[in-house]
PyMOL Python script that loads the backbone (N, CA, C, O; Angstrom):
from pymol import cmd

cmd.read_pdbstr("""\
ATOM      1  N   ASN A   1     104.987  57.908 183.088  1.00  0.00           N
ATOM      2  CA  ASN A   1     104.213  58.088 181.682  1.00  0.00           C
ATOM      3  C   ASN A   1     105.491  58.628 180.769  1.00  0.00           C
ATOM      4  O   ASN A   1     106.420  59.357 181.116  1.00  0.00           O
ATOM      5  N   ASP A   2     105.248  58.087 179.629  1.00  0.00           N
ATOM      6  CA  ASP A   2     105.909  58.293 178.250  1.00  0.00           C
ATOM      7  C   ASP A   2     105.167  60.112 177.604  1.00  0.00           C
ATOM      8  O   ASP A   2     103.988  60.464 177.556  1.00  0.00           O
ATOM      9  N   ASP A   3     106.248  60.778 177.268  1.00  0.00           N
ATOM     10  CA  ASP A   3     105.630  61.916 177.031  1.00  0.00           C
ATOM     11  C   ASP A   3     106.457  62.679 175.502  1.00  0.00           C
ATOM     12  O   ASP A   3     107.670  62.833 175.645  1.00  0.00           O
ATOM     13  N   GLU A   4     105.933  63.081 174.281  1.00  0.00           N
ATOM     14  CA  GLU A   4     106.589  63.755 173.290  1.00  0.00           C
ATOM     15  C   GLU A   4     106.068  64.758 172.571  1.00  0.00           C
ATOM     16  O   GLU A   4     105.041  64.776 171.891  1.00  0.00           O
ATOM     17  N   ARG A   5     107.169  65.912 172.859  1.00  0.00           N
ATOM     18  CA  ARG A   5     106.647  67.405 172.358  1.00  0.00           C
ATOM     19  C   ARG A   5     107.465  67.800 171.344  1.00  0.00           C
ATOM     20  O   ARG A   5     108.668  67.556 171.254  1.00  0.00           O
ATOM     21  N   TYR A   6     106.542  68.641 170.304  1.00  0.00           N
ATOM     22  CA  TYR A   6     107.389  69.078 169.095  1.00  0.00           C
ATOM     23  C   TYR A   6     107.382  70.152 169.402  1.00  0.00           C
ATOM     24  O   TYR A   6     106.490  70.476 170.187  1.00  0.00           O
ATOM     25  N   VAL A   7     108.581  71.455 168.836  1.00  0.00           N
ATOM     26  CA  VAL A   7     108.397  72.887 168.974  1.00  0.00           C
ATOM     27  C   VAL A   7     108.501  72.945 167.417  1.00  0.00           C
ATOM     28  O   VAL A   7     108.962  72.145 166.603  1.00  0.00           O
ATOM     29  N   TYR A   8     107.883  74.231 167.279  1.00  0.00           N
ATOM     30  CA  TYR A   8     108.164  74.545 165.796  1.00  0.00           C
ATOM     31  C   TYR A   8     108.361  76.130 165.605  1.00  0.00           C
ATOM     32  O   TYR A   8     107.880  77.008 166.321  1.00  0.00           O
ATOM     33  N   ASP A   9     109.035  76.265 164.670  1.00  0.00           N
ATOM     34  CA  ASP A   9     109.462  77.737 164.683  1.00  0.00           C
ATOM     35  C   ASP A   9     108.399  78.620 164.068  1.00  0.00           C
ATOM     36  O   ASP A   9     107.375  78.014 163.748  1.00  0.00           O
ATOM     37  N   GLY A  10     108.420  79.938 163.831  1.00  0.00           N
ATOM     38  CA  GLY A  10     107.786  80.640 163.283  1.00  0.00           C
ATOM     39  C   GLY A  10     106.993  80.502 161.884  1.00  0.00           C
ATOM     40  O   GLY A  10     105.893  80.993 161.633  1.00  0.00           O
ATOM     41  N   GLN A  11     107.742  79.779 161.091  1.00  0.00           N
ATOM     42  CA  GLN A  11     107.056  79.242 159.948  1.00  0.00           C
ATOM     43  C   GLN A  11     106.722  78.089 159.901  1.00  0.00           C
ATOM     44  O   GLN A  11     106.757  77.613 158.767  1.00  0.00           O
ATOM     45  N   GLY A  12     106.306  77.229 160.935  1.00  0.00           N
ATOM     46  CA  GLY A  12     105.802  76.245 160.850  1.00  0.00           C
ATOM     47  C   GLY A  12     106.766  74.740 160.942  1.00  0.00           C
ATOM     48  O   GLY A  12     106.413  73.566 161.055  1.00  0.00           O
ATOM     49  N   GLN A  13     108.101  75.375 160.837  1.00  0.00           N
ATOM     50  CA  GLN A  13     108.731  74.048 160.439  1.00  0.00           C
ATOM     51  C   GLN A  13     109.066  73.380 161.691  1.00  0.00           C
ATOM     52  O   GLN A  13     109.456  74.164 162.556  1.00  0.00           O
ATOM     53  N   ARG A  14     109.021  72.083 162.052  1.00  0.00           N
ATOM     54  CA  ARG A  14     109.308  71.666 163.289  1.00  0.00           C
ATOM     55  C   ARG A  14     110.876  71.628 163.665  1.00  0.00           C
ATOM     56  O   ARG A  14     111.595  70.963 162.919  1.00  0.00           O
ATOM     57  N   CYS A  15     111.401  72.222 164.649  1.00  0.00           N
ATOM     58  CA  CYS A  15     112.728  72.653 164.915  1.00  0.00           C
ATOM     59  C   CYS A  15     113.094  71.912 166.231  1.00  0.00           C
ATOM     60  O   CYS A  15     114.186  72.158 166.744  1.00  0.00           O
ATOM     61  N   ARG A  16     112.295  71.066 166.777  1.00  0.00           N
ATOM     62  CA  ARG A  16     112.638  70.385 168.019  1.00  0.00           C
ATOM     63  C   ARG A  16     111.997  69.487 168.623  1.00  0.00           C
ATOM     64  O   ARG A  16     110.870  69.895 168.900  1.00  0.00           O
ATOM     65  N   LEU A  17     112.258  68.039 169.095  1.00  0.00           N
ATOM     66  CA  LEU A  17     111.640  67.035 169.722  1.00  0.00           C
ATOM     67  C   LEU A  17     112.042  66.477 170.589  1.00  0.00           C
ATOM     68  O   LEU A  17     112.960  65.658 170.553  1.00  0.00           O
ATOM     69  N   ILE A  18     111.284  66.901 171.737  1.00  0.00           N
ATOM     70  CA  ILE A  18     111.602  66.372 172.956  1.00  0.00           C
ATOM     71  C   ILE A  18     110.716  64.812 173.532  1.00  0.00           C
ATOM     72  O   ILE A  18     109.486  64.834 173.551  1.00  0.00           O
ATOM     73  N   SER A  19     111.349  63.750 173.899  1.00  0.00           N
ATOM     74  CA  SER A  19     110.429  62.821 174.678  1.00  0.00           C
ATOM     75  C   SER A  19     111.431  62.473 175.838  1.00  0.00           C
ATOM     76  O   SER A  19     112.652  62.626 175.869  1.00  0.00           O
ATOM     77  N   THR A  20     110.513  61.925 176.849  1.00  0.00           N
ATOM     78  CA  THR A  20     110.580  61.055 177.860  1.00  0.00           C
ATOM     79  C   THR A  20     109.894  59.848 178.347  1.00  0.00           C
ATOM     80  O   THR A  20     108.742  59.439 178.210  1.00  0.00           O
ATOM     81  N   ALA A  21     110.848  59.434 178.905  1.00  0.00           N
ATOM     82  CA  ALA A  21     110.418  57.733 179.026  1.00  0.00           C
ATOM     83  C   ALA A  21     110.887  57.351 180.297  1.00  0.00           C
ATOM     84  O   ALA A  21     112.017  57.601 180.716  1.00  0.00           O
ATOM     85  N   GLN A  22     109.724  56.548 181.103  1.00  0.00           N
ATOM     86  CA  GLN A  22     110.084  56.268 182.322  1.00  0.00           C
ATOM     87  C   GLN A  22     110.762  54.493 182.180  1.00  0.00           C
ATOM     88  O   GLN A  22     110.336  53.534 181.536  1.00  0.00           O
ATOM     89  N   ALA A  23     111.628  54.598 182.837  1.00  0.00           N
ATOM     90  CA  ALA A  23     112.168  52.785 182.419  1.00  0.00           C
ATOM     91  C   ALA A  23     112.799  52.835 183.776  1.00  0.00           C
ATOM     92  O   ALA A  23     113.244  53.899 184.207  1.00  0.00           O
ATOM     93  N   SER A  24     112.872  51.350 184.696  1.00  0.00           N
ATOM     94  CA  SER A  24     113.177  51.017 185.806  1.00  0.00           C
ATOM     95  C   SER A  24     113.469  52.352 186.941  1.00  0.00           C
ATOM     96  O   SER A  24     114.495  52.407 187.619  1.00  0.00           O
ATOM     97  N   GLY A  25     112.574  53.196 186.986  1.00  0.00           N
ATOM     98  CA  GLY A  25     112.643  54.305 188.132  1.00  0.00           C
ATOM     99  C   GLY A  25     113.505  55.230 187.666  1.00  0.00           C
ATOM    100  O   GLY A  25     113.743  56.065 188.538  1.00  0.00           O
ATOM    101  N   ARG A  26     114.249  55.492 186.332  1.00  0.00           N
ATOM    102  CA  ARG A  26     114.534  56.784 185.892  1.00  0.00           C
ATOM    103  C   ARG A  26     114.037  57.264 184.813  1.00  0.00           C
ATOM    104  O   ARG A  26     113.563  56.523 183.952  1.00  0.00           O
ATOM    105  N   THR A  27     114.070  58.628 184.692  1.00  0.00           N
ATOM    106  CA  THR A  27     113.765  59.077 183.148  1.00  0.00           C
ATOM    107  C   THR A  27     114.500  59.430 182.391  1.00  0.00           C
ATOM    108  O   THR A  27     115.261  60.367 182.630  1.00  0.00           O
ATOM    109  N   LEU A  28     114.484  58.726 181.157  1.00  0.00           N
ATOM    110  CA  LEU A  28     115.075  58.849 180.001  1.00  0.00           C
ATOM    111  C   LEU A  28     114.581  60.206 179.125  1.00  0.00           C
ATOM    112  O   LEU A  28     113.427  60.429 178.761  1.00  0.00           O
ATOM    113  N   ILE A  29     115.642  60.961 178.909  1.00  0.00           N
ATOM    114  CA  ILE A  29     114.932  62.203 177.924  1.00  0.00           C
ATOM    115  C   ILE A  29     115.942  62.151 176.747  1.00  0.00           C
ATOM    116  O   ILE A  29     117.163  62.189 176.897  1.00  0.00           O
ATOM    117  N   ASN A  30     115.202  62.047 175.391  1.00  0.00           N
ATOM    118  CA  ASN A  30     115.488  62.249 174.300  1.00  0.00           C
ATOM    119  C   ASN A  30     115.300  63.189 173.281  1.00  0.00           C
ATOM    120  O   ASN A  30     114.295  63.191 172.570  1.00  0.00           O
ATOM    121  N   GLU A  31     116.457  64.193 173.152  1.00  0.00           N
ATOM    122  CA  GLU A  31     115.996  65.327 172.034  1.00  0.00           C
ATOM    123  C   GLU A  31     116.560  65.224 170.765  1.00  0.00           C
ATOM    124  O   GLU A  31     117.708  64.832 170.559  1.00  0.00           O
ATOM    125  N   VAL A  32     115.723  65.589 169.869  1.00  0.00           N
ATOM    126  CA  VAL A  32     116.108  66.034 168.451  1.00  0.00           C
ATOM    127  C   VAL A  32     115.910  67.230 168.017  1.00  0.00           C
ATOM    128  O   VAL A  32     114.790  67.532 167.604  1.00  0.00           O
ATOM    129  N   ARG A  33     116.992  68.192 168.020  1.00  0.00           N
ATOM    130  CA  ARG A  33     117.224  69.135 167.067  1.00  0.00           C
ATOM    131  C   ARG A  33     117.384  69.205 165.653  1.00  0.00           C
ATOM    132  O   ARG A  33     118.438  68.835 165.135  1.00  0.00           O
ATOM    133  N   TYR A  34     116.028  69.834 164.701  1.00  0.00           N
ATOM    134  CA  TYR A  34     116.302  69.886 163.388  1.00  0.00           C
ATOM    135  C   TYR A  34     116.866  70.821 162.930  1.00  0.00           C
ATOM    136  O   TYR A  34     116.407  71.865 163.394  1.00  0.00           O
ATOM    137  N   LEU A  35     118.054  71.047 161.879  1.00  0.00           N
ATOM    138  CA  LEU A  35     118.715  71.979 161.166  1.00  0.00           C
ATOM    139  C   LEU A  35     118.570  71.491 159.627  1.00  0.00           C
ATOM    140  O   LEU A  35     118.548  70.342 159.186  1.00  0.00           O
ATOM    141  N   PRO A  36     118.462  72.962 158.827  1.00  0.00           N
ATOM    142  CA  PRO A  36     118.434  72.285 157.815  1.00  0.00           C
ATOM    143  C   PRO A  36     119.891  71.673 157.557  1.00  0.00           C
ATOM    144  O   PRO A  36     120.987  72.051 157.971  1.00  0.00           O
ATOM    145  N   GLY A  37     119.483  70.454 156.622  1.00  0.00           N
ATOM    146  CA  GLY A  37     119.995  69.195 156.645  1.00  0.00           C
ATOM    147  C   GLY A  37     120.677  68.480 157.448  1.00  0.00           C
ATOM    148  O   GLY A  37     121.594  67.801 156.988  1.00  0.00           O
ATOM    149  N   LEU A  38     120.379  68.465 158.883  1.00  0.00           N
ATOM    150  CA  LEU A  38     121.271  68.067 160.046  1.00  0.00           C
ATOM    151  C   LEU A  38     120.241  68.038 161.125  1.00  0.00           C
ATOM    152  O   LEU A  38     119.702  69.068 161.532  1.00  0.00           O
ATOM    153  N   GLU A  39     119.927  66.636 161.667  1.00  0.00           N
ATOM    154  CA  GLU A  39     119.686  65.982 162.801  1.00  0.00           C
ATOM    155  C   GLU A  39     120.704  65.824 163.830  1.00  0.00           C
ATOM    156  O   GLU A  39     121.730  65.147 163.764  1.00  0.00           O
ATOM    157  N   ILE A  40     120.197  66.679 164.969  1.00  0.00           N
ATOM    158  CA  ILE A  40     121.254  66.607 166.122  1.00  0.00           C
ATOM    159  C   ILE A  40     120.270  65.733 167.270  1.00  0.00           C
ATOM    160  O   ILE A  40     119.169  66.144 167.637  1.00  0.00           O
ATOM    161  N   ARG A  41     120.965  64.326 167.794  1.00  0.00           N
ATOM    162  CA  ARG A  41     120.330  63.810 168.682  1.00  0.00           C
ATOM    163  C   ARG A  41     120.926  63.882 169.587  1.00  0.00           C
ATOM    164  O   ARG A  41     122.144  63.951 169.425  1.00  0.00           O
ATOM    165  N   THR A  42     120.470  63.900 170.762  1.00  0.00           N
ATOM    166  CA  THR A  42     120.795  63.879 172.539  1.00  0.00           C
ATOM    167  C   THR A  42     120.228  62.957 172.941  1.00  0.00           C
ATOM    168  O   THR A  42     119.126  62.606 172.520  1.00  0.00           O
ATOM    169  N   THR A  43     121.097  62.185 174.149  1.00  0.00           N
ATOM    170  CA  THR A  43     119.880  61.244 175.265  1.00  0.00           C
ATOM    171  C   THR A  43     120.791  61.616 176.482  1.00  0.00           C
ATOM    172  O   THR A  43     122.009  61.793 176.468  1.00  0.00           O
ATOM    173  N   ALA A  44     119.853  61.702 177.626  1.00  0.00           N
ATOM    174  CA  ALA A  44     120.546  62.131 178.920  1.00  0.00           C
ATOM    175  C   ALA A  44     119.743  61.077 179.837  1.00  0.00           C
ATOM    176  O   ALA A  44     118.608  60.707 179.539  1.00  0.00           O
ATOM    177  N   ASP A  45     120.331  60.695 180.806  1.00  0.00           N
ATOM    178  CA  ASP A  45     119.421  59.828 181.623  1.00  0.00           C
ATOM    179  C   ASP A  45     119.024  60.927 183.237  1.00  0.00           C
ATOM    180  O   ASP A  45     119.745  61.173 184.204  1.00  0.00           O
ATOM    181  N   GLY A  46     117.860  61.280 182.982  1.00  0.00           N
ATOM    182  CA  GLY A  46     117.836  62.360 184.259  1.00  0.00           C
ATOM    183  C   GLY A  46     117.445  61.804 185.698  1.00  0.00           C
ATOM    184  O   GLY A  46     117.415  62.564 186.667  1.00  0.00           O
TER     185      GLY A  46
END
""", "prot")
cmd.dss("prot")
cmd.show_as("cartoon", "prot")
cmd.util.cbc("prot")
cmd.orient("prot")
């Protein structure tokens, strides 16, 4: 199953997105961290 989760800070601003997807028996994990003026994206094969 695919899943998407958002994390918000104390002021209600989105600070993180974590999404997982199943593909060919593997779990792919994508993460985005939101900083002022910057998005940091990472991908992992779990």
